[in-house]
N, CA, C and O atoms as CSV, one atom per row, in Angstrom:
chain,resi,resn,atom,element,x,y,z
A,1,MET,N,N,-9.418,1.996,-7.236
A,1,MET,CA,C,-8.411,2.543,-8.217
A,1,MET,C,C,-9.129,2.818,-9.468
A,1,MET,O,O,-10.024,2.054,-9.829
A,2,CYS,N,N,-8.805,3.854,-10.159
A,2,CYS,CA,C,-9.355,4.141,-11.423
A,2,CYS,C,C,-8.335,4.607,-12.394
A,2,CYS,O,O,-7.182,4.674,-11.969
A,3,ARG,N,N,-8.570,4.949,-13.658
A,3,ARG,CA,C,-7.565,5.367,-14.579
A,3,ARG,C,C,-6.840,6.514,-14.159
A,3,ARG,O,O,-5.638,6.499,-14.422
A,4,THR,N,N,-7.339,7.593,-13.513
A,4,THR,CA,C,-6.731,8.782,-13.033
A,4,THR,C,C,-5.673,8.424,-12.107
A,4,THR,O,O,-4.611,9.040,-12.200
A,5,ASP,N,N,-5.820,7.415,-11.125
A,5,ASP,CA,C,-4.797,6.912,-10.342
A,5,ASP,C,C,-3.724,6.404,-11.076
A,5,ASP,O,O,-2.588,6.706,-10.711
A,6,LEU,N,N,-3.894,5.652,-12.094
A,6,LEU,CA,C,-2.987,5.023,-12.940
A,6,LEU,C,C,-2.105,6.193,-13.624
A,6,LEU,O,O,-0.894,6.055,-13.802
A,7,HIS,N,N,-2.784,7.307,-13.974
A,7,HIS,CA,C,-2.037,8.286,-14.602
A,7,HIS,C,C,-1.101,8.949,-13.672
A,7,HIS,O,O,-0.005,9.355,-14.058
A,8,VAL,N,N,-1.571,9.083,-12.283
A,8,VAL,CA,C,-0.643,9.601,-11.379
A,8,VAL,C,C,0.599,8.662,-11.134
A,8,VAL,O,O,1.716,9.125,-10.903
A,9,LEU,N,N,0.349,7.396,-11.195
A,9,LEU,CA,C,1.451,6.506,-10.883
A,9,LEU,C,C,2.424,6.441,-12.126
A,9,LEU,O,O,3.633,6.250,-11.990
A,10,GLU,N,N,1.829,6.608,-13.297
A,10,GLU,CA,C,2.579,6.665,-14.417
A,10,GLU,C,C,3.324,7.869,-14.722
A,10,GLU,O,O,4.089,7.921,-15.685
A,11,GLY,N,N,3.129,8.821,-13.945
A,11,GLY,CA,C,3.818,10.247,-14.015
A,11,GLY,C,C,3.141,11.161,-15.088
A,11,GLY,O,O,3.645,12.231,-15.431
A,12,GLN,N,N,2.006,10.693,-15.583
A,12,GLN,CA,C,1.371,11.674,-16.588
A,12,GLN,C,C,0.984,13.017,-16.069
A,12,GLN,O,O,0.878,13.952,-16.862
A,13,TRP,N,N,0.783,13.167,-14.895
A,13,TRP,CA,C,0.335,14.377,-14.205
A,13,TRP,C,C,1.384,15.002,-13.428
A,13,TRP,O,O,1.179,16.000,-12.737
A,14,ALA,N,N,2.498,14.431,-13.532
A,14,ALA,CA,C,3.647,14.941,-12.525
A,14,ALA,C,C,3.897,16.429,-12.553
A,14,ALA,O,O,4.124,17.019,-11.496
A,15,GLU,N,N,3.867,17.044,-13.664
A,15,GLU,CA,C,4.247,18.437,-13.864
A,15,GLU,C,C,3.033,19.325,-13.127
A,15,GLU,O,O,3.276,20.310,-12.430
A,16,LYS,N,N,1.826,18.870,-13.365
A,16,LYS,CA,C,0.676,19.607,-12.888
A,16,LYS,C,C,0.513,19.373,-11.343
A,16,LYS,O,O,0.324,20.301,-10.556
A,17,SER,N,N,0.602,18.043,-10.975
A,17,SER,CA,C,0.291,17.729,-9.554
A,17,SER,C,C,1.451,17.879,-8.620
A,17,SER,O,O,1.263,17.980,-7.407
A,18,GLN,N,N,2.671,17.896,-9.165
A,18,GLN,CA,C,3.973,18.114,-8.403
A,18,GLN,C,C,3.972,17.017,-7.328
A,18,GLN,O,O,4.537,17.264,-6.263
A,19,VAL,N,N,3.430,15.919,-7.503
A,19,VAL,CA,C,3.296,14.844,-6.534
A,19,VAL,C,C,4.620,13.926,-6.667
A,19,VAL,O,O,4.982,13.603,-7.798
A,20,GLU,N,N,5.285,13.538,-5.636
A,20,GLU,CA,C,6.322,12.744,-5.612
A,20,GLU,C,C,5.896,11.173,-5.065
A,20,GLU,O,O,5.206,11.050,-4.054
A,21,LEU,N,N,6.309,10.163,-5.727
A,21,LEU,CA,C,6.126,8.975,-5.164
A,21,LEU,C,C,6.960,8.622,-4.067
A,21,LEU,O,O,8.104,9.073,-4.109
A,22,PRO,N,N,6.612,7.850,-3.004
A,22,PRO,CA,C,5.268,7.125,-2.831
A,22,PRO,C,C,4.178,8.096,-2.541
A,22,PRO,O,O,4.396,9.113,-1.883
A,23,TYR,N,N,3.022,7.800,-3.017
A,23,TYR,CA,C,1.798,8.722,-2.864
A,23,TYR,C,C,0.643,7.903,-2.673
A,23,TYR,O,O,0.478,6.920,-3.395
A,24,THR,N,N,-0.221,8.221,-1.723
A,24,THR,CA,C,-1.448,7.611,-1.458
A,24,THR,C,C,-2.436,7.862,-2.560
A,24,THR,O,O,-2.876,9.002,-2.709
A,25,ILE,N,N,-2.832,6.842,-3.375
A,25,ILE,CA,C,-3.641,7.207,-4.511
A,25,ILE,C,C,-5.094,7.043,-4.081
A,25,ILE,O,O,-5.399,6.481,-3.029
A,26,GLY,N,N,-5.969,7.550,-4.926
A,26,GLY,CA,C,-7.384,7.377,-4.656
A,26,GLY,C,C,-8.037,8.783,-4.488
A,26,GLY,O,O,-7.663,9.515,-3.572
A,27,HIS,N,N,-8.959,9.148,-5.318
A,27,HIS,CA,C,-9.481,10.403,-5.321
A,27,HIS,C,C,-11.063,10.296,-5.384
A,27,HIS,O,O,-11.707,11.335,-5.530
A,28,GLU,N,N,-11.671,9.146,-5.286
A,28,GLU,CA,C,-13.061,9.032,-5.283
A,28,GLU,C,C,-13.568,8.709,-3.954
A,28,GLU,O,O,-14.322,7.744,-3.823
A,29,ASN,N,N,-13.209,9.463,-2.906
A,29,ASN,CA,C,-13.451,9.303,-1.535
A,29,ASN,C,C,-14.330,10.468,-1.066
A,29,ASN,O,O,-14.226,11.590,-1.560
A,30,ALA,N,N,-15.140,10.182,-0.159
A,30,ALA,CA,C,-15.928,11.190,0.536
A,30,ALA,C,C,-16.113,10.965,1.943
A,30,ALA,O,O,-16.011,9.833,2.416
A,31,GLY,N,N,-16.411,12.094,2.721
A,31,GLY,CA,C,-16.724,11.846,4.151
A,31,GLY,C,C,-17.185,13.107,4.840
A,31,GLY,O,O,-17.640,14.054,4.198
A,32,TRP,N,N,-17.073,13.110,6.048
A,32,TRP,CA,C,-17.436,14.242,6.853
A,32,TRP,C,C,-16.376,14.618,7.628
A,32,TRP,O,O,-15.614,13.760,8.075
A,33,VAL,N,N,-16.193,15.984,7.888
A,33,VAL,CA,C,-15.118,16.462,8.784
A,33,VAL,C,C,-15.380,16.190,10.226
A,33,VAL,O,O,-16.386,16.624,10.788
A,34,HIS,N,N,-14.382,15.398,10.882
A,34,HIS,CA,C,-14.646,14.995,12.174
A,34,HIS,C,C,-14.338,16.090,13.238
A,34,HIS,O,O,-15.077,16.253,14.209
A,35,ALA,N,N,-13.192,16.853,13.016
A,35,ALA,CA,C,-12.681,17.848,13.965
A,35,ALA,C,C,-11.824,18.749,12.970
A,35,ALA,O,O,-11.369,18.356,11.896
A,36,VAL,N,N,-11.679,20.037,13.515
A,36,VAL,CA,C,-10.763,20.900,12.825
A,36,VAL,C,C,-9.969,21.634,13.937
A,36,VAL,O,O,-10.393,21.705,15.091
A,37,GLY,N,N,-8.842,22.153,13.545
A,37,GLY,CA,C,-7.993,23.034,14.369
A,37,GLY,C,C,-8.333,24.389,14.412
A,37,GLY,O,O,-9.021,24.897,13.527
A,38,SER,N,N,-7.864,25.077,15.464
A,38,SER,CA,C,-8.250,26.572,15.835
A,38,SER,C,C,-8.074,27.456,14.424
A,38,SER,O,O,-8.866,28.345,14.110
A,39,ALA,N,N,-7.022,27.109,13.700
A,39,ALA,CA,C,-6.700,27.940,12.522
A,39,ALA,C,C,-7.422,27.659,11.237
A,39,ALA,O,O,-7.177,28.310,10.222
A,40,VAL,N,N,-8.380,26.619,11.274
A,40,VAL,CA,C,-9.049,26.346,10.072
A,40,VAL,C,C,-10.375,27.144,9.941
A,40,VAL,O,O,-11.259,27.154,10.798
A,41,THR,N,N,-10.399,27.777,8.823
A,41,THR,CA,C,-11.567,28.688,8.717
A,41,THR,C,C,-12.458,28.336,7.411
A,41,THR,O,O,-13.501,28.964,7.225
A,42,ASN,N,N,-12.079,27.414,6.585
A,42,ASN,CA,C,-12.830,27.118,5.341
A,42,ASN,C,C,-13.737,25.859,5.435
A,42,ASN,O,O,-14.518,25.631,4.511
A,43,VAL,N,N,-13.667,24.989,6.565
A,43,VAL,CA,C,-14.448,23.857,6.792
A,43,VAL,C,C,-14.682,23.824,8.300
A,43,VAL,O,O,-13.911,24.311,9.127
A,44,ALA,N,N,-15.853,23.183,8.573
A,44,ALA,CA,C,-16.273,23.025,9.872
A,44,ALA,C,C,-16.683,21.650,10.177
A,44,ALA,O,O,-16.927,20.897,9.234
A,45,GLU,N,N,-16.795,21.205,11.478
A,45,GLU,CA,C,-17.061,19.901,11.886
A,45,GLU,C,C,-18.449,19.559,11.303
A,45,GLU,O,O,-19.375,20.369,11.346
A,46,GLY,N,N,-18.555,18.390,10.784
A,46,GLY,CA,C,-19.873,18.015,9.998
A,46,GLY,C,C,-19.967,18.243,8.667
A,46,GLY,O,O,-20.742,17.574,7.983
A,47,ASP,N,N,-19.192,19.212,8.140
A,47,ASP,CA,C,-19.076,19.446,6.524
A,47,ASP,C,C,-18.851,18.201,5.911
A,47,ASP,O,O,-18.140,17.331,6.413
A,48,LYS,N,N,-19.507,18.083,4.711
A,48,LYS,CA,C,-19.322,17.028,3.830
A,48,LYS,C,C,-18.051,17.421,2.896
A,48,LYS,O,O,-18.009,18.529,2.362
A,49,VAL,N,N,-17.115,16.551,2.742
A,49,VAL,CA,C,-15.955,16.808,1.912
A,49,VAL,C,C,-15.760,15.596,0.897
A,49,VAL,O,O,-16.339,14.516,1.018
A,50,ILE,N,N,-14.876,15.917,-0.108
A,50,ILE,CA,C,-14.343,15.009,-1.008
A,50,ILE,C,C,-12.804,15.103,-1.077
A,50,ILE,O,O,-12.186,16.101,-0.706
A,51,VAL,N,N,-12.215,13.955,-1.594
A,51,VAL,CA,C,-10.675,14.118,-1.762
A,51,VAL,C,C,-10.460,14.472,-3.173
A,51,VAL,O,O,-11.070,13.844,-4.039
A,52,HIS,N,N,-9.621,15.451,-3.496
A,52,HIS,CA,C,-9.153,15.894,-4.876
A,52,HIS,C,C,-7.839,15.598,-4.958
A,52,HIS,O,O,-7.061,15.918,-4.060
A,53,PRO,N,N,-7.408,14.861,-6.207
A,53,PRO,CA,C,-6.097,14.439,-6.321
A,53,PRO,C,C,-5.059,15.509,-6.557
A,53,PRO,O,O,-3.873,15.237,-6.371
A,54,LEU,N,N,-5.437,16.713,-6.957
A,54,LEU,CA,C,-4.466,17.723,-7.144
A,54,LEU,C,C,-4.547,18.876,-6.144
A,54,LEU,O,O,-5.587,19.100,-5.524
A,55,ILE,N,N,-3.545,19.535,-6.009
A,55,ILE,CA,C,-3.397,20.609,-4.926
A,55,ILE,C,C,-4.030,21.933,-5.779
A,55,ILE,O,O,-3.556,22.331,-6.843
A,56,THR,N,N,-5.031,22.444,-5.190
A,56,THR,CA,C,-5.671,23.548,-5.667
A,56,THR,C,C,-6.071,24.546,-4.514
A,56,THR,O,O,-6.117,24.096,-3.369
A,57,CYS,N,N,-6.314,25.651,-4.705
A,57,CYS,CA,C,-6.655,26.672,-3.568
A,57,CYS,C,C,-7.832,26.306,-2.916
A,57,CYS,O,O,-7.926,26.631,-1.733
A,58,GLY,N,N,-8.883,25.610,-3.515
A,58,GLY,CA,C,-10.140,25.235,-2.911
A,58,GLY,C,C,-10.988,26.433,-2.496
A,58,GLY,O,O,-12.015,26.222,-1.851
A,59,LEU,N,N,-10.638,27.646,-2.815
A,59,LEU,CA,C,-11.314,28.822,-2.361
A,59,LEU,C,C,-11.721,29.713,-3.598
A,59,LEU,O,O,-12.685,30.466,-3.460
A,60,CYS,N,N,-11.046,29.674,-4.796
A,60,CYS,CA,C,-11.325,30.530,-5.905
A,60,CYS,C,C,-12.795,30.097,-6.479
A,60,CYS,O,O,-13.296,29.026,-6.136
A,61,ARG,N,N,-13.394,30.912,-7.290
A,61,ARG,CA,C,-14.667,30.564,-7.847
A,61,ARG,C,C,-14.787,29.227,-8.603
A,61,ARG,O,O,-15.768,28.501,-8.444
A,62,ALA,N,N,-13.792,28.923,-9.410
A,62,ALA,CA,C,-13.860,27.593,-10.097
A,62,ALA,C,C,-13.598,26.369,-9.202
A,62,ALA,O,O,-14.049,25.257,-9.478
A,63,CYS,N,N,-12.859,26.622,-8.134
A,63,CYS,CA,C,-12.874,25.442,-7.092
A,63,CYS,C,C,-14.072,25.283,-6.418
A,63,CYS,O,O,-14.603,24.177,-6.319
A,64,ARG,N,N,-14.639,26.499,-5.851
A,64,ARG,CA,C,-15.808,26.392,-4.982
A,64,ARG,C,C,-16.970,25.875,-5.826
A,64,ARG,O,O,-17.778,25.104,-5.308
A,65,SER,N,N,-17.089,26.233,-7.019
A,65,SER,CA,C,-18.179,25.719,-7.996
A,65,SER,C,C,-18.071,24.301,-8.521
A,65,SER,O,O,-18.960,23.751,-9.171
A,66,GLY,N,N,-16.866,23.730,-8.172
A,66,GLY,CA,C,-16.684,22.504,-8.791
A,66,GLY,C,C,-16.203,22.520,-10.216
A,66,GLY,O,O,-16.239,21.502,-10.906
A,67,GLY,N,N,-15.735,23.721,-10.674
A,67,GLY,CA,C,-15.300,23.969,-11.948
A,67,GLY,C,C,-14.289,23.060,-12.349
A,67,GLY,O,O,-13.504,22.617,-11.510
A,68,ARG,N,N,-14.215,22.682,-13.735
A,68,ARG,CA,C,-13.435,21.864,-14.378
A,68,ARG,C,C,-12.692,22.574,-15.480
A,68,ARG,O,O,-13.029,23.731,-15.730
A,69,ALA,N,N,-11.710,22.009,-16.174
A,69,ALA,CA,C,-10.989,22.574,-17.070
A,69,ALA,C,C,-11.919,22.609,-18.435
A,69,ALA,O,O,-12.792,21.745,-18.521
A,70,PRO,N,N,-11.793,23.447,-19.371
A,70,PRO,CA,C,-12.748,23.498,-20.521
A,70,PRO,C,C,-12.687,22.265,-21.301
A,70,PRO,O,O,-11.627,21.653,-21.433
A,71,ALA,N,N,-13.851,21.855,-21.854
A,71,ALA,CA,C,-14.056,20.742,-22.657
A,71,ALA,C,C,-12.966,20.645,-23.725
A,71,ALA,O,O,-12.668,21.630,-24.400
A,72,GLY,N,N,-12.400,19.517,-23.870
A,72,GLY,CA,C,-11.436,19.280,-24.974
A,72,GLY,C,C,-10.075,19.652,-24.693
A,72,GLY,O,O,-9.221,19.598,-25.578
A,73,SER,N,N,-9.778,20.079,-23.355
A,73,SER,CA,C,-8.414,20.469,-22.820
A,73,SER,C,C,-7.565,19.336,-22.572
A,73,SER,O,O,-6.351,19.480,-22.429
A,74,GLY,N,N,-8.189,18.109,-22.507
A,74,GLY,CA,C,-7.276,16.952,-22.226
A,74,GLY,C,C,-7.014,16.676,-20.818
A,74,GLY,O,O,-6.299,15.740,-20.461
A,75,THR,N,N,-7.622,17.529,-19.971
A,75,THR,CA,C,-7.363,17.374,-18.521
A,75,THR,C,C,-8.601,17.617,-17.743
A,75,THR,O,O,-9.480,18.329,-18.228
A,76,SER,N,N,-8.731,17.097,-16.612
A,76,SER,CA,C,-9.906,17.321,-15.673
A,76,SER,C,C,-9.540,18.006,-14.605
A,76,SER,O,O,-10.292,18.032,-13.631
A,77,ALA,N,N,-8.264,18.714,-14.598
A,77,ALA,CA,C,-7.792,19.488,-13.546
A,77,ALA,C,C,-8.548,20.835,-13.382
A,77,ALA,O,O,-8.991,21.479,-14.333
A,78,SER,N,N,-8.639,21.158,-12.205
A,78,SER,CA,C,-9.345,22.530,-11.834
A,78,SER,C,C,-8.642,23.584,-12.476
A,78,SER,O,O,-7.456,23.505,-12.796
A,79,ARG,N,N,-9.480,24.718,-12.695
A,79,ARG,CA,C,-8.921,25.839,-13.493
A,79,ARG,C,C,-8.151,26.666,-12.475
A,79,ARG,O,O,-7.613,27.680,-12.920
A,80,CYS,N,N,-8.016,26.410,-11.239
A,80,CYS,CA,C,-7.306,27.160,-10.240
A,80,CYS,C,C,-6.041,27.575,-10.638
A,80,CYS,O,O,-5.334,28.227,-9.868
């Protein structure tokens, strides 16, 4: 658990994340895709992945490049 997780639990990101509690916290996780369904086109078995705490498209330029909000914006949310 890190400070970001506490922000989620405290409701500080509620408007941006639109997450309702209870919610499984933790975003500093990584792994490999074990299997995908027939409709999945943006990841494949064996791809390395991370968990992101906010819902973003994952496909736009900012998301695909790991882009972050501009410095000094007060948030680390993707620009998506």
